[in-house]
N, C-alpha and C positions, 0 to 999 in steps of 0.2 A: 713436659720437654718445653716447654715456653721457652728453658733460655738458648734454643738452637734460631727460636727467632730472631736474639741479639746479637748471635755468630756474622751471620747472612746479612744483619741491618749494616753491619760493622764495616763490613769486609768489602760494603758498596760506598757504604760513607766514606771510607777513608781512600776511596778510592786504589783502592789494594786489588780488584777486579769488577768489570761491566757490570755485572749481576750474578747473581747465583743461584743454584737452585739443587736444594741437598733433604734428601730424603734418610729417615730411620725405621730400620726392620728389623724383625726376628722370627722366626723360624708359625710364629701364633699368624702373623700379619703386622700392615705398615702400623708406626709407631709414632711416626712425626714428617711430615711434607711445609716446607715452602720455599717461597719462592722472592723476592727481590730487584727492582732496576729491568731494565730493557732488554730482552733479548736481541731485541734490533729493534732502530730509532717507530718508534711510534709502536711499537708491540712486549705488552709487558710478558715477562717472563714469569714459565710455570712449567705443572708436572707434561704441558703439552709438549716441550717447547724438547725440540728435536737435537742431540746432535751433531758431529761425527766424534768417533768414539776414537779411532784410530787403536791403538795400541789397547782397548779394556777387550778392541775384539778378539782379541790370544787364548782368554781363558776360555772362551766358544768355542775355540778352536781344539781347543785340548780335551774338553768336553765333548766337540765333537768327534776325538781319536778314541776316544776313551767311553766311550759308549759299540765301538768295533771291539774293542780289548777286550769288556763284558762282555760280550758277542760271540769273544772265541773266535775273533777275526783277523787279528791280531796279535804282539806280546809289547809291551815297554820293549823291552827290548830284539822285539826283529831289529835286523843292520833293514838302512833306508833302503840298499838297492838289492833286498831281497820281492821288493813290493815296487821302488823305481829305479830301473836298470840302471836309466838317464845319472843318478847321483853316483855311479864306479865314476865315474871323468873326473870326479871333484879331487882336485887338486888345491894345497896349502901353498901357500903364499911367503919361504924363504927366505925373503929380502929384493934389494933390484940392481941387478949391472946396470952402473949409468939409469937410464930412467926404464929400463927393460926389464918385468915382474922376474924376477926366480921363483920356481913351481917346482914343489914335487908332491907325490904321492902322500895320502897320510898312512902314517903307520897301523892306525884304530879304523875300523870301518866303524862311520857316526847306525845311533840306533837310532827309533821313534824314542827315544827319555832322552838322548842327548839333545835330539829338536827338541820337547818338549822344558827343556830345563834353558836354554842356552848354553849350552858345553859341546857344542858338535863341530865349533870353531869356527864358525858365522856369522857374521859381524858388520853391522852397520859401518856405511862411509861415515851419521852425520858424527859417533862417539871413538870412530877408529883413522886418524890419521892417512895408515899405509893403506887399507880400502880406501880412502877419497884418493890417492894415487895412484893404487892399482888401478881403479875405476876412469880415469884426467889420464894418462897413459894409453888404456886398452876401448875408451870407446860403451866402457861398462856402463846397460842401460841402468836407473835407480830404479829400483822392485815398485817404487809410484809410478815407474811407469804402465803398470802391468799387462809386461809381454811377460812370457815365457821364459826366453832368453835373461829374465833378469833376475829367474831364483841362480845364477847360475854366479852368485859371489863368488870370491877365493875361501880359505881356509887361512884362519890368523895361527890354530897351534893345529896339533892333531887332538879328534875329537878325547872327551874325558878328562880335560886339562887343565881348562881354567873356565871362568864364566865369561860370557861374551855377550850381549843382546844385541839380538841382530837379527835374519831371517825364517829360523829355524819354524817359526810356526805355521808360515809357508808354503815350504814343503810339507810339512805337517799333513796339511790340509789337503795337498795333490795325492799324500798314503789315504786320507781318504776317502779320494776318489776315487782313485787306483781298485781298491779293496771292491769298496760296496757297488763303484759304476754309477753312481747319481751325482753329478754335477756341487762342488760344496755350496752352492747358493741353495740347490733343489732339500742337500741333505740336511740342511739345517734347519730353512724351512719346515719340514715335514716330521724330523725328528728333536727339532730343541724349539721355533721359537712356536711354531703351532698346537703341541700341549704346554704349553707354558702360557700362551694367553701371551706374548710379547709380539702384543698385534702393528707395533711401531716401533719392529727392531728389523732392517733390510740393506740387503747389501744396493742396493737403487731406489733415488726419490723419487714416491711419487708424489701426485699432485699437493693430495694431503699435507704431505713430511713434507715438500718444500718450502707450501703454507706457514711449517711452523720452526724452520730448519732458524739456528742463530745465526750470530753474528757472530764472524771470527775477528776478536781483534789482536792485537797487539800493540807494546806499549815500546814508541819509535825513546831515537836519540835523544826527543824535548820529555820526556815522560808520562809525553803526552799519549793518551788511548787512542789508536785509531785502526781502519777497515784492513788486513790484513787475507790472502789469501792463498786458503791452502786444503785440499781436500782429497776421498782417497780417489780411486782411475772411478771415470762410469764404461759401465761398460767395457771393461778388460778384457784379453786373452785369458785369465785369470785370475779370478777372484783371490788378493790372499789376506791367510787369516791372523795375518800379524795385523789388520789396517783398515779393510775393508767397509767396516756395517756403521751404521748412522742409525741409532736408538733413543729414548728417553729415560730422562730415571727412575718414573717406576716400571718400564720395562724388565730396563736392567737390575731392579730391586725385585724381580720376578725370577728373573738369573739364579742369583746369591740369596732368596728365601728358599731354590729349589737343594740349591746343597748342603745349609745350615738342615733342612730338610731331607737331607741325604737321598738325594734324588727321584721325590716325590714333590710337586706339588696342585695342590687341586684336585688330589686325586690321582691324577697323569704324571707314571715312575717314567725316567728315564734311562735311569743308575737303580744298577743294585748299591744296596747300603756295601758291602763288603768294595767295589768297585770303587763309589766317593770317598771308600776311609780310603785306599789305596793313592790314589787320586791325590790327594790332598795331602799325603804323609808324606818328607823328605825324601826326597830322590835323586839330589847331587853327589850322595854318596862320594862325601869329605870334600865334595871342593864349595865354592862360600860366591854370597856377591858381592863381588865387587863394585867400588864406586864405577861412574860412568863421567868424566867429563867431557864433556860437548867442545867442540869441532866447527860447526856448525849453526851458531846462535844469527839470528832468534828462533829458528824453528825449533832446536833442541838445545835444553839446557845443561849444565852439571846438574846433577842425582845424588847424593846419598843419605836419603833419608833414616836410617838409625846407623848416624858413627856411632859405633863403638861399642859395638854387640851384633851379636852370629845371627846371619840374617843368609838362608838358603830358598830354593827354588822349590817347588810341592810342581809335579805335571803342569799341571795350571796357573798356581798362582808362587807370586813371590812369599815368601814362610819367616817370621819371627819366630828361631827360636831361645829365646832370651823373653823371658816379660821385662815389660816398659811399664813402670810402674804412673798409671794415672794418663796414658797413651798405648799401651797395645798389652794381652798377653802371651806366653809364652805357646804358638801354634798361630797367632792371627797371620789370614791370609790376604793380600790385596796387591791390587797393580793401582797401571792412570793410561791414562789417552796423552801424546802430547799438548794437544789440544787444553789443558788445565783440566782435564775431567779423571774421578780417582774415587776407590771403593776401598772399601775395608769391611772382611769379616773376623 
């Protein structure tokens, strides 16, 4: 895979990105690893570079829930308020009366499946102007505050009626906590990170990870990259499984290789083969991915990765339902983080 070096080198040389780290693996091991550029001033990018993976956290949150489903502790279609009674207070935003939000009860009870597939009606303010307007009118805290109160976004639609990217996986993490009894960081460490050998994946940075943390850069109006501040909340009231993790490329590849190996890596099984097959199937129940149009640049951008093709969502990943010659096979899985971290299977 020597051609991969050239891909990374060109991306940095052409100023597409300040630096790049890339890895390729399969069920049997790592097939390529490369890095180009400086992850921070005077520090070369490499396999030990630590990233704020933001929404790449979501797949790990979905796997955490699938572990409990695999053990018979809950089901894909368990109503959320059966586990978290406070979810019964959620309301649908039905418009505005002047600047006052008009709310109504949802017509359908949301399930864990709705949370995992972004069809619960809960949508981020970064891509939905009505959510941003609601938050401004009510003073509702953003999910990045780390406050438990931030979970109570308004539903923008009734559950099961539309794909809308939002805080569903954060609620899914709360469901894992309620059913299992451990806090989600302890659950993930003991049930996922330690069995898979993900030593550099965590909700909080230790000294070694801090020393290897990449500098976040964003392109300004002048087209020049400059430092940009954005990070998951530290020591929050609750760890959001939509955004709160730090990791490295080798660690995340170990997680993905576990999926490729149907729930097992290096002799450590965290999911049954049946659970992985169910988790990676289409869970959208007739719905499909919809283009995301940002209202909050440069924090977010428009996202429509495969226009003209059918894209759905499994319980843990975006899913391509159609082959794209030279790019993706039907059934391919993937997602990304807001700080330009990407993966696919």
